[in-house]
N, C-alpha and C positions, 0 to 999 in steps of 0.2 A: 525342605526348609531352606530359605534364603538367609544367608549369613554374609554380612558386609557388602551386599549388593553384587555378589559374584555371579548371580544368575542374570542380572541385568546386563552386566559386562560381556557375558557370553552370547547373549541373544543378537542376532543380526537385526539390522534396522527394520526390516519388514516385519518383525515380530510384534512390534508395538504399534502398528498400524501406519497408513499413508500419511496421516495428518502430522504425526510427529516427525516423520522423514522429511516432509515438505517444509515443516517449521525449521528443521535444521539447515535445509538448503537455503532458505530465505536468510537466516542468520548468517551463513557463510557468505552469501553474496554481499550482504550488508557490511560484513567485516572486511571483505576484500575491497569494497569501495572506500571504507575509511583508511585501510592500510595504504593503498596505492594512491589514493586521493585523485583518481583519474577524473571522476565527475563529482565534484563537491555539491552538485544540485540534486535533490531527490525528485523524481517525478511522482506527483501525486495523482495525476489523471491519465497520463499517457500510457496506453495499454491496460488500463483498469476501469474502462467505462462500464463494461457490462456487469462487473462485480459490484461497482458502487451503485449502479442502477438497481441491481437485485437487493442490495441493502435497503435502498430508498423504497422499493416495492414491499419489502417486509414490513417497514414502517407504516406504509399505506394500508396493509391488510390489518394491522393492529392500531387503529387511530386512537390518538389521546393517551397512549400508554407508554411509559418509559420501559425500554427493553434491556435486559442484560446481554452482553456480547454472546453468551452461550446460548441464548434463545435465538438470536440473530444467525449464529452459525449453523445451528440446526435447521433453521428455516431455509437458509440460502445454500447450504451444502458446503460452505467454505470452512477452513480451519479456524479455530479459535484465535490464533495468532494473527492471521491475515485479517480477521474481523476487527479485532482491536486495532490493528495498524491502520486500517482504512478509516475507522471511526475517529481516530485521534488526528490522522493526517488531513481530513477535510472538514474544518470548523465551518465552512460555508454551508454544509449541508447538515451536519450532525453536531449536536452539542451534548456535552457531558454533564449529567445532573449531579447535585451535590450527593455524597454518600448517605445512604440511609443509616439509621443507628446500628443496624447489624452489619455494616460495612459493605453492602453491595453497591457496585456502581452501575448506573443505568444510563442510557443514551436516549435522546429524542431527536426528531427533526427540528431544525431551527424555524423560527416563526416565518421567514421569508420562503423557505422551501416547502412548508405546510400549505401556504396560500397558493402557490404556483401549480400549474397543471403538470402532469407527467412529461408532456411534450416539451414544456419549457425547461424542466429539469434535464431532459435529455439533450437539448440544445446547448444548455450551459456545460454539461459535462463534455460534449463534443468540441464546443469553443475552447474550453480550458485545455483539453488534450491537444487541440491545434496549436494553441499558443506555446504549450510546452515543446511540441515538435518543432516549432519555429525557433524556440531558444536553442534547441539541440542543434538544429541545422546552422544557426548563426555561429555558435561555438566551434562546430566542425569546420565551417568555412574559414573562421579566423585561424585555426590551427593550420588548416592546409595553405593559407595564404603566408603564414609565418614560415613554414616549411618551404614554400616556393621562393620566398625572399632569401632565406639562408642558401638554397641551392643556386639561386642567381648570384649571390655575392661569392660564394666559394667556387663556383664553376670556372671563372677565368683563372683562378689560381691553380688549378689542377691542370 
């Protein structure tokens, strides 16, 4: 008999399954980014092209139907937290439908992404990831240049 959640506090992370452990890791990384403020920009496409395209393919296999994130996560093999995060972060591809009377939230493809061919969507994802990479490289270059200027200014004093 479980009293006061003692059993849950004694069980290791692997007991509840990998999706809960992965969800905790993602929350920890997001919390670390917020705490330290190293990168105030969230990358929506960089490193996530395959998973976003898997979600897109899921909608193509179920045409004209609004899908709940649990259905999408079952079809793609991703965790529920990742699926919701990707669906909410990319309004260019996916749109949230108004809640049904029973409170279920569903998602669909946007009208522009429905009309496009899968090759065009894949090119869009690659192009968006490339643009995010360029932003990352530009910020990194600015930080390195600022450090170089500081070293050049302090160097003669030492």
